[in-house]
C-alpha positions, 0 to 999 in steps of 0.5 A: 750112858750113851752118846753115839758111840759104843763098844761090841762085845765077843759072842760066846755061843754053844756049839751043840749044833754046829751048822745052826750056831754058824749059820747065827754067828754069819748072820750076826756079823752081816747084820752088825756090818750093815748096822754100821754102815747106816745102811740098816733098813727097818721098814716103815711099817712092821707086818704082823705074824700069820697066826699059824704056829702048825707044820705039815707034811706035804699030805697034811698031816701034823709034823714037827716045825724045827728044820722046815722053814715053815711058817709054823716054825719062823712065826715071822712078824710082829706078835698079837696082842692078847686080847686081839679084840676088845668088846666096847659094849656099844656095839662096836668091836675094836681090833688091838693090832690094827686100831681098826673098829668093826661093828661086832655084827659082822653081817648088819645089812645082809647080801647085797651089791657092790654099790649097796654096800658102799651106800650101806656102810657110808650112811651108817650110824652106829655107837654115835660113829657116822664115819664107817665105811666098807673096809679095803681089802688090806683091811678085810685081810687082817682079820685072817687067822692063818692057823684056823681052819675057819676064820669065821668060827674063831672070829665069833669066839673072840666076841663078834657075832654073825661072821659068816664062813659061807660066801665072801665079804666085799671089800671097796676095793676095785680090781685093777685089771678089769674094774667093773670088778670089786675084790672080797675075802672069805672069811672061812679060809682066806681066800682074796679073789675078786667078783663083778660089782653088779651081779654078785652079792656078798656080804658087808661089815662095815669099819671105822678108823685109821692107822697107827694108832688113831683110835690108840689101840694100834700095834701095827700099821697097815699099808695102803692098797695103792688105789687111788682111782674110783670105778662105777659099777660098769668099771667107769672111772668116776669123780671119787668124792663122797663114793667111799670106795678105796680111792676116795679113803685110801686108808694106811701107809703109803709107800715110802720113795723110794720104795725099793733099794737095789744093793748091787748084789743080787738083794733088794730090800723093801723099804715099806717093810724091810724085808729082803727080797732076791732081786731075780724073783725065778732064782730057781729058774722054774716052778716047783712043788711046796717042798721043793720050794722050802727046799730051794730057800732054806739051802740058799746062799747070796750076798754072803747071807745064809739065812734065806727062807720061803716068805709066808703069805702076808709078807709075799702079799706086802710087796702088792699094789692093788692099782696095778696088775701084770704084774701087781707090783708097785711101779717102778718095782726093780725086780727081775724074772717077775712070773705073773702068769701063775701064783708064787708059793708061801711058807703058809698051809692052808689051815682048812685043806692042810695038803695045799699052801697058801698061793700069791698070784702077782698078776693081780694080787689075788691069795688061795690055794688054787695052785697050792697043791704042796705035792703037783702045785709045782707044775705052775707055781714059783718061788721067791724066796726072803729073809729079814723081818721078825722071825723066831721067838718074840720074847728073847727082850722083856721090856719094863719101860721106855721113856723119853724125857724133855729138857733144854735142846735135847732128849733123855731115852732110858729104858730098861729090860727085865731080861735079855736072851741072845741080844746084840744091842739096840738102835734108836730111831727119831720122826717129827710125827708119830707115823712118819719115817723114822731115821736112826739117831746113834752112829753104831749098834749100843750094845747088850749089857743085860742077862736071862735074869737080870736084864740092864738099863740104857740112857741115850741123849740126843742132842741133835734137837731143838726146843718146842718141837715134838720128837718121836723116838721107836727102839729096835732091839736085834738079836744075834741072828740078826731078828729085830724088834720094834718098840715104842713110839715114845715122844718128847718136847725139848724146851727150857725149863718151866717155859711152855 
């Protein structure tokens, strides 16, 4: 039984690959030190995987993934549920990753201007739901599968109909630097660009629902885009009420305050995602091509951490604030040398054009492969290393159960694993709302006791609670290289037995 203190067990490893194992040991020690000091950041949200599982060389040919540092090897992020989508049998589809509900027909309105698209989605009643709306840019982007050459074909195979690959889809998010334009997403390859509201006619794909399990299916929570204002088609600011624009709805999780933590050692933690970035956003001191970018990030040691890497597409994208431009980073960010003049390279290959890699523009937030030519893109593409997040195999811990049992002025937390591989231990986090900020409640890492074949049962008693209040808990497992996975939440209401 755990009640706030735990013992650490030494790591006994296999030294067949000395360099790789030594890096794992160093990373584990650094992670354990941080956790014991109480300064680890779990992040307000968890980013999903991009979907990419294949690795490519600079000419676009498929290659083995080990030691490349590419997205296809690291596969950072939360695994997608299987099935990813559920057909509700009433003309709607639920995305089990985000909890969002979409119209099954992905082209119910045909070509429309932006205002027509907003009006169409706002006025739609389908399956007895009348709260349909135009999705924001983050919600549209969440549908892209970076492993597919054509995400529209993949989406149609998942149960949707009429997903259009030939042209873009409207979002409800205006372009901050030129609000007579709005953001659009191409379901063919995943471009995130912008076009004029009046003269363009992309497609309309209505959505409904919020985040964090509001439809009881969410695995992850999407962040807000940052947009809080509304604009007419000519770009003039207008009152938001009744527009259905992103600035009115503001769907998603807000960035925490403070949004970033400066560790004073050349590293910054994004408190929204828990990812750690180099404070200097141009640490190499110049532009690189894709292979140079991968090599630089893979070989970087900074602040004692040797596990830096090139971020994937979703990790770079997570830094964006779509209410801002030049750069499109949140107000008050602590980074230095941000290169807003061009794109930053990701570790994710464009599956539809595999000699190109995805880039994210920090000037306005666009995502495309225009500057991502792997061989010659180094003339104007930059490198921003990252570490942390959910990297590596997602099934090292097989969790059988996680429960919260109320009692008088305490909650008994219990969890059982079926198997554990390279598990360092566990942390527990508590909040007073399901989608609120979670704070770690154990003073030190709860050490692993299971094995790859038997697993183990754990118990922790939370006595820092009050009767008749609802508490929510998340369980974090951490492997020997510092990679973590979050489970839950579960909830309980402490009370006297036999009383409400």
